[in-house]
N, C-alpha and C positions, 0 to 999 in steps of 0.2 A: 597848215597844209604841209609845210615840210617838214614840221618836227614831230608828225605823228609817223610819216615814212621812216624816219631817222629809228625811232622807238621798234617800228615793226622790224627793222632789220638788225636792231640790237637783241631782240627776243630772238628771232631766226638762231643769230648767231650764236648765242650763250644757250641757244637747246640743242645746236649741232656740236658747240664745245661738250656741252653735259652728255650727251649721247658718244663721245669719242671718249672721255671720261670714264664713264661707266663700264663701256666694253673693255677698255684696256686694264681697269681693276678686276673684271671678271676673267680677263683671256690671259693676263699671265700666270696663274697658278696652274692652268692648263698647260702651258708650255713647259712650267719646271714638271710638272709629273707625267708630260711624254717624253722628257727627254731623258728623265728619272727610269721609266718604262724600257725606253728603247736603250736606254745601259744594261738595263738588268738582262732585257732579254738577247743581246750582244755576249753579256758574260756568260750567260747560263749555255748560248751556243758554243761557245769557244770551248767551256767544260766539257760539253758533250761531243763535240769533234776531237777533244786532246782523250777524254778517257776512252774514244773508240781506237783512237789509234795507240794511246797509251800501253794497251795488251800486250801490244806484240813488243815493246821495249821496257815493259815491268815496272812501268812509273805510273800511279794509279792515285787522283784525287778524289778521295771518299767527299761525301755528299753528306754535310749536319747541319745543326744551326749555323756552326760559323760561318761555316763557307756559304752559304745559301744568304747569309748576312752580309759578308763581303761583294757578293756578287750583285745582290741586289742593289747594294748603295756606290759600289764603285765600278762594277760593268769589267771592263775587259782590263782595268790596271789594276783590281782586285783579284781578279785571275791570275795577272801575272807577279802579284805579292804573292798569293798563295802555293803557285809554282814554284816561284824562287825557295820560299820558306819549305817547300818539299822536297827539293831537290838537295838543301843544304842539311836537312835532317837524316 
């Protein structure tokens, strides 16, 4: 009787571990894409705000494929890199 109880406990433990492992496998990519989406939105927001106030200073960053790609991948650091390049050129 004692051996069957241990088997049941081991089966439940294995099932719980399996549920945790499967949920970890499926949740991890969503965290990456969520962070990428948040970073992209912050970069685009920084670009919009800068272009809005940049009309008073004469500095404007155009939106094209390269700036969209950099802002999409890097976010705010990409915006800073584009701004530095724009100010140096």
